[in-house]
N, C-alpha and C positions, 0 to 999 in steps of 0.2 A: 039339208044341204044349204039352204038360205041362212039358217042359223049359224052354221060353221063359217060361211063366207063373212057374215056380219061380225062374228067373233074375231076372225083374222084381221078384218079391217080396223077393229077397235084396239089392236095391239099397239103398244108404245114402241118408240124406236129401240129402246133397250131390250124389250121383249123380242122384237123382230130380229135383232142382231144376235142375241143369245140363242134364239131358236135356229137361226141360220148356222151358227157355229156347231150346234149339236147335230143338225141334219148333215152338214158338210162332212163332219167326222164320222157319221154313222152310215154313209152311203158312198158309192163310187159309181157314177153313171158312165159306163165305158164309152158310149157314143160321144160324150162330151169331154170326159177326163182321161180316157185311155186306160191302160193297164199299169202304168208306172207312175211317175211324178205327175200330179194333176195341176194344170195351170189354174184351174178354178180354185183349188185349195190354196195354192200359193198366193193367188190374188187376194183371197179373203184374209189370209194370215198377214200379208203385207199391209192391208188396210188396218189390221189390228194394231200395227205400230203407230199409225196416225191416231187411232182411237185411244191408245194408251196415253199419249201425250195430250190428247184433247180432253178426255173425260175421266181419267183416273187421277184423282187429286192426291193420293198418298200411296206409299209402298206397303203392300200387304205382305202377309207371311208367304203367299204364293210367289210374290215378286222376289223377295230375298232368297227363298229356297231355289227358285228357278235360275236366278242369276248365279248363285253358287254352283249349282249343278252344271250349268252351261260353261262357266269358267273352268271348272275342274276338267270337263271333257275337252275343252280347247287346250288347256295346258298339257294334259296327257297326250293328246294327239300330236302336239308340237315336239314331244319327246321322241317321236318316231321319225324315221328317215322320210317316209312318204306321208303326205297330209292331203286329204281331200277337203278343202275348205268349203266346198258346196255342201258336203254332208254336215259339217258343223253349223253352217248358216241355216240349213234346212231344219236342224234340230232347234236352233234359236227361234225360227218362225213358229214351230209347234209350241214352244214354251211361251212366247209372247201371246199367242192366241189363247193358251190356257190361262195366263195371268188375267187377260181381259174377261174371259168367261167366268173365272173365279170372282173377279170384282163384280160382275153383273149379278151373279147368284147372291152375293153378300149384300147387294143393294135391295134385296127383296124383289127382284125382278119378276119372279114367279111365286105364286102361292103354292103350297103343297098340292092342292087339288089341281091347279093348272099344270104343274109338272107331271103329275100322275096321268092326266089326260093326254099330254104330249107323248108320253111313253106309249100309251095305249094306241094313239093314232099311228105311231111309227110301226107298231106290231100289225095293225090292220093293213097298212099300206104294203108291208113286206108280204103278208099273206095273200093279198089281192094280186100283187105282181107275180108271186110264185104260181098261183093258180093260172094266171094268164100265160106264163111261160110253159107250164105243163100242157095247157091246151094247144099252144103253138107247136110244141114238139110232137104231140100226138097227131096233129093234122099235117105234119111234115114240114113245118116252117122252122128252120134251125137258126135263122138270123132275123131278129126283129128288134132293132136297136131302140125303138120307142119304149119297150119294156125291159131294156137292159139285157137282152138275149143276143149275145154275139159269140158264136161258136168259133173261136179264133184258131183252133188247131187244124181245122179242115179234116179231122178224123172222127167226127161225131162224138166229141168228148162229152157233151151234155146229153143226158137222158131225161125222161119224164120224172125220174126220181133222183136226179143229180143235177141241180141247177144253181146258178150264182145268185139269184134274186137281185138285190140292189147293191151288190159289191163286185169285186173282181173275180171272186171264186167262192164256192160253197163254204169253205172253212172260215173265211172272213165274215160272211153273213152269220154263220153259227156263233162266232165269238160275240158279235154285236147283239144279236137277238137274245142270246142267253143273258147277257148283262142287262139288257133293257127289261127283260121279264123279271129278273131279280130286283132291278130298281123299282119296278112296279109293285112287287111284293113288299119291298121295304117301305114304300110310300103308304101302302095299306096298313102296314104294321105301325107306322108313326101315327096315322090317322086314328086307328083303333086303340093304340096304346097297349097292344098285346100281340103276341105271336100269331101269325095268320095260319089257319088250318086249311087243309085241302077242301073241306066242305065250303069254306068261305070263297075259295077260288071258283067254285062251280055254282055259286048263288046267282040270282038274277042280274046283279050288278056286274059280275066279273066273268060269267061263263063264256061269253063270246071271245073275250081276250084270251082266256085259257085255251079254248078250242083252236083259235087261230095260231097260238103259240105251239100247241101240240102238232098241228098240221104241218107247220114249218119244220119242226124238228124231225118228224117222222118221214117227211117227203122231200126234204132238200138234198139228202144224200151226202151228209158230212159226218165222218167219224168223230171229228172234233165236237160236233153238235151233240152226239150221244154222250161223250165224256163230260161235256159241260152240263148236259141234262142230269147226269148222275150226280154231279157236284151240287146242282140246284136242289135235287131231291134230299140232300142232307139237311136242308133247312127244315123239312117237315118231319124229321125223325126225332121223336121224343124218347130220350134214353130210358125213361121209366116204362115206356110202352114198347120197347124194342122187341119183346117176345111176340107181341101181336103183329108187329110190322114184318117180321122175318118171313112168315108164310106168304104174305102179300107180295113182298119183293121177289121171293123165289118164283111165285106164279108169274109175275110180270117178266122175269128173266127168261123162263122157259117158253113163254108165249112168243117173245121177241126172237128167241134163239131159233125156234122152228117156223118163224114167219117167213124166212128167206130174205130178210132185210140185210143186204150186203154190207152197208155201212155199220150196222150194229155188230155184225160178226167181226168186222175189222177192228172195231173198238175193243171187243172182248179179246181178240187175238193180241192186240197191242198191250192190253192190261196184263194178260198172262205172260207175255214176253218181258214186260217191264218188271214183273215180280222176280224174274231170274236175276236182274241186275246186270245182265251181260249185254253190252251195247251191240255186239256182233249179231246176237240172236234177234234183238229188237230190229236192227236194220234189215236182217234177212227176212223176217216175218212181214214187215211192212215198212219200206223205206220212207214213204211219205209221212206216216205217223212218227217214224223215228226222228224226223227233223224237229219234232216238238218234244219228244221224250228224252232223246240222247243228250241234248244240251243241258237239261236239268240234272241228269245223273252226273255228267261230267263236272258241272258246277259244284254240286254237293260233295264231290270227291276230289276237288281241286287240290293241287300241291301248293301249299302256302309258302314253300321255300323258294319258289321260282319267281323271278322278277316280273315275268309276263302275267303271272296270276294277279298281280296288283295293279299293273298299268296296261294290261291287255296287249293287243297287236296293232292298235291304232286304226285309223280310217283306211282300210285296205282299198285297193283299186276296184273299179266297177266290175272288171272281169273276174277278179278273185272273189268278190262278194257274190257274184252270180253262181259260182261253182262251190261256194263254201258249204252248201248243204251236203256235199259229197264227203266232207271231212268228218270222220268219226271222233275227232278230238275236239270238236267245236263246243263252246260253252254257250250259255244264254247270251244273246246279242250284246247287251251292255257290258258284260264281262269280257267277251271276245274283243270288243273294241277298246273299252276304257278300264278294264280290269275291276278288281274288287273295290278299289277306291271309287270308281264311277258308280258301281252298284250301291255302295253305302250312301253316297250323296243323293242318288235317285230315290232310295228308300226313305231318306229324311224328308224329301219333297212329298212322297206319297203318303207317309203316315202323319205328316204335319197338316196336309191340306185335303186329302181324299179319303183315306181309310182310317177309321177311328181306332179299331182294335186289331192288334197283330193276329190274335187267335180268332179268326172270323172266316165266314164263307167268302167275303170280299177278298181276303188274302189268298185263299185257295184258287179263286177264279183268276186273280191277277197272276199268280204263279203258273198256273196251268195254261190259261188261254193267251196271256201276253208274255209268257216266259220271263216274268219278273223284270221286264225291261221297258224303260221309257225311251223309245226310239222313234224313228222316222216313219211310222206306219199309222195311218189314220184310225184303224180300229182300236189300237191301244189307247188313243186319246179319247175316243168315244167312251171307253170304259172309265177313264179318268174323269170325264165330265159327269157321268152318271153318279159315280161314287162321291164326287165332290158335292153334288147337289143333295144326295142322301145324307151325307155327313152334316151339311148345313141344317137340313130340316130336323134331324135328330137333336142337334144342339139347341135349336129354337124350341123344340118340344120340351126339352129338359129345363130350359130357362123360363118356360111359361109364356113365351111371346110368339107363338106360332100362329100365323094368319092362315086359316084353313077354309075360308069362306068365299074367296074370289073364284069366279068361273072363267074358263078360257072361251 
């Protein structure tokens, strides 16, 4: 513990601020931030404006791509009769914060080993908080704000196996922790210079990280977590050895199927319904999961002859946005608001600054967990931050100038 405190005290200002941005985007402490727009996040992002003019001496790729994306969103929003300028401004804050984070990463603020340790610490903290929340529920304490347990519905929404951990809800925590674990694996891959095996994840160095991650996925009670876990498993499939993997995967599937895990069964039902391609069936089987699947299907089958397909519906009112999940015609958020033009410019930003390869697990995670949208939700930007750092370390490794010896 003393060593960790000493290491934290030894951090530079740039390291502290980059770490603050990552943590703020990877958590939502309800007692402090509430369930909606967080004053804490807004304050940190507003400070990023000052930081940008104070310590960013040049315009990076992230700056130019972010400016283009924001201006396109603004122009498209102005084409519609109703404009929510606060929505556009909020998106601008997320983008300026990303620009600052990108700049800090490319200043060699963290070594690869430091960043990997940061990701491991976040997983540890998530697991510890989850266990504390489980204990609280089991002893009858349903509201304990210190550990982010606030059962806001008044109808005992949270159970010992369905908990929010360090975000607003289980699905948000699932998206964040899946991305963080994938980022950790990518860090190991860059360090080793080769693809990481399951055996490597359970060695002396990594076993507790892996165990904590599995505990979170199995116990947090999120169908999104199970789907994300399935995507993460794709990393370990070697196509030459697929015949050996099939029996293992089938065994795991039936074990979980008969374990009585409600969220796993929901994930399977959602996948089966999705295979039909019928949005009414998907919505009927699981309306909650449908809010994540239906927009993707509608976007892939969008009518390119319609004007709204290209410029979206604009920044709709707060009341309309709250009820938009009931609309079975909804697309992914960025397309709903800013159309395919907005989507194209967001993808330029993503594949220029965060994800290196279009055909990659990063792309699948972004498509499924973030619905291919750069919007005003913190967990989306947590994913962007991690992908950006991994891209940077991969490039440094290829260029032969990776610093891998500094300790946090």
